[in-house]
Residue, then its C-alpha position, 0 to 999 in steps of 0.5 A: x253275131x248269132x248268125x255266124x256262131x258256127x258249131x265247130x264241134x259238129x262242123x269240122x269233124x264231119x268235114x274231115x270224115x267226108x274228106x277221108x271218104x272222098x279220098x278213099x273213093x278217089x284213090x282206092x275206088x276198087x278197094x272201097x267198093x269191094x269193102x262196102x259191097x261186102x258190108x252191104x250184102x252182109x248187113x242186108x242179109x242180117x239186118x234187112x228185116x230191121x229196115x223193112x220193119x222200121x219202114x212199116x212202123x213209120x207208115x203205121x205211126x204216121x197214120x196214127x198221128x193223122x187219124x187219132x186225136x193228135x190230128x186235131x192239133x193246129x201247128x203254131x196254135x189256134x190262131x196260126x196262119x199258113x206261111x205258104x199257099x197249098x200249091x207252093x207247099x205241095x210243089x216243095x214237098x214233091x220236089x224236095x223228095x224227088x231229086x234225080x231218083x224218080x226221073x231216072x228210075x221211073x223208066x229204069x226200075x220197072x224193066x229190072x223188076x220185069x226181067x229179074x223179079x224177086x223169088x218172093x214175088x212168085x212170078x215168071x220173068x217177062x210175064x204179064x204178072x211180072x209187069x204188074x208186079x214191076x209197076x206196082x212195086x216201083x209205085x210203092x218204092x217212090x211214094x207213101x213210105x218215103x213221104x211218111x218218113x219225111x212227114x212224121x219227122x216234120x211233125x216232130x220239128x214243127x211241134x217243137x218249133x211252133x207249139x213248144x216255141x223252141x229252136x229249129x234244131x235236133x237238140x230240143x227234139x232229142x231233149x223231149x224224147x229222152x227227157x233231159x238236155x244232152x248237148x254232147x248227143x246233139x253235137x254228135x247227131x249234128x256232125x253225123x247229119x252233116x257227114x251223111x247228107x253231104x255224101x248222100x246229096x253228092x251221090x244223088x248229084x253224081x247220078x244226075x251228072x252221068x244222066x245229063x252227060x249221056x243226054x248231052x252226048x245223045x243230042x249233040x254228039x259231044x262225048x261225055x266225060x270229065x269236062x262235060x261233068x264239070x260244066x254240068x256240076x258247076x251249073x247245078x251247084x250255082x243254080x241250087x246255091x242261088x236258090x238257097x241263098x234267096x231263101x225258102x220264100x223266094x228261090x225254092x218256092x219259084x223253082x219248085x213251082x217251075x219244076x212241077x209245071x215241067x213235070x206235069x207238061x211232060x206227063x201230059x205229053x207222054x200220056x197223049x202221045x204214048x201207048x195210052x191204053x196200055x199205060x192206063x190198063x197196066x197202071x190201073x191193075x198195078x195200083x190195085x195190086x199195090x192196094x192189096x199188097x202194101x205191107x208185103x211190098x214193104x217187106x220182101x226178103x230172101x227167106x229160104x232163097x239165099x241166092x236172091x239179092x233183090x231186096x238188098x239191091x232195091x228196097x233195103x237200100x231204098x228204105x235206108x236212103x229214105x231214113x238217111x234223108x228223113x230227119x233233114x228233109x223233115x226239118x225243112x218240111x216243118x217250115x211249111x206246117x204252120x197254120x195247118x192241123x197235124x191231120x191235114x199236114x200229114x195227109x196232104x204231105x203224104x198223099x199229094x206227092x205220092x199220087x203224082x209219083x204213082x201216075x208218073x211211074x204208071x206213064x213212064x214205066x208203062x212206056x218202057x214195058x210196052x216197048x219191051x213186051x211189044x218188041x219195039x225196042x229191046x230195052x233190057x239188052x240196051x240197059x245191059x250194054x250201054x247202061x240205063x242212063x243212056x237207054x232212057x234217051x232212046x226211049x224218049x226219042x221214040x216220041x214225036x219231037x223226041x229231041x225237044x222232049x229230051x231237052x225238056x227232060x234234061x232241064x227237069x233234071x237240073x231243076x229237080x235236083x236243085x229243089x232237093x239240094x236247096x233245102x238240104x244245104x239250108x238245113x245243114x247250114x242251120x244245124x252248123x250254127x247255134x241258137x236258130x229259131x224256126x223263122x231264121x234263115x241260115x247264114x248265106x255264107x254257110x249255104x254257099x259253102x255247103x253248096x260248093x262242098x256237095x257239088x265238088x264231092x259229086x264231081x270228084x266221085x263221078x270223075x274218079x269213078x268212085x260214085x258207085x263205091x259210095x252207094x253201099x253207104x246207104x245201108x251202113x249209114x242208115x242203121x244209126x240214123x234209124x235210131x235217131x229217127x226213132x227218137x224224133x218220132x218219140x218226140x213227135x208223140x210226146x209233143x203232140x200229147x203236150x199240145x193236146x193238154x195245153x189246148x184243152x186247158x185253154x178251152x176250159x179257161x175260155x168256157x169258164 
């Protein structure tokens, strides 16, 4: 059967390389960590400008696609109808890009920028200016750049699949960009994608395991460790695998809606019972600061400040990680583009989740900075002694019914990560086979297999202490993926040009 025709040349090399990496993370944790950190800071110093410039170009080109004549193209043709309601589309787009990152760093990241701002910011640590910088920078890090990267890739896949009537795969997109068929290049790209995404999702899940473990320990007193992480890993893996096997129209749609409702409920609760005036003031000033400095926030480097590693630790790793995720999440998001114009698809897909993320950061980041600046709780000291994964729960416990809020927060980590891992597992299953169309669901056995692989890797890395070592992989892997992404972007514009010509031709025929 077509659905079981595995692309062995892409599948097995990726899994072998992944096994080698995990083995190194388990048995040579310190050595791997030292090597990757050396490479990370070396590449960040020499090629950090590349990632930041690439992020700026992605934002600009996404706006060009949306606001130019290409924005008028209807994905799927003039008579195409959307397969998903706008609410389901927004919730899947939002949750697909969050994973565990925003939940963890909305409270954690601002305190780092507040107390250790980069030299380029020109602000004093712990000052009012540092507070505004910290919230505005965190807002930018988790909003428009990442969703522009995901969306411009989604447009390329959507136009290829729905307008050019070709399979939902890298091959047709690459062929359009380079002008000829290259099955070897497609196989290499598929294999690299399988390797990078399994590792990337496992790292994200590893952070979630540690965070959930810390929350369980805070609520129950049960000491976190390998046993707790194993139970959590099994639950999360089963949850997102079942959702994935159910298909995008059933499992993921329902899970994303539930997760978004939980997010909104938590946000309203914190805004009402938290330091509302402080959050509103700081959030408004930070948003205005962001609007004035969008591109400068994308390109912070250590020019003439050699001892400053802030960019390497933060935005360079962020842009690199978003580049790694962009092609595979773009493939997933393309399935929600049918029946929308390119303009509406881009604007909604970028602005809706970005606005939500900014409000979320203004609220939760505002709570963190209020507690630190008012002397209510020394969060910075707690972060440096017990870690951010534990400090978050001290912050949440300060609210009325704090334990209930923590329990809801833990549930949101489970479901939010699942809504990110679900589409990744489905997309990996798709590119591991031959000849899939945009309307096909990948084989269930492959979805289950990738779910188990990602869950197992995450547990092994956390239990062995190796998850920290693999974080440096973002920049290393992101470099080659950036060139693949550049090819995908070229394909988006070429297919947009073809679609414009074909639709104009059809209109001329009708008028005659």
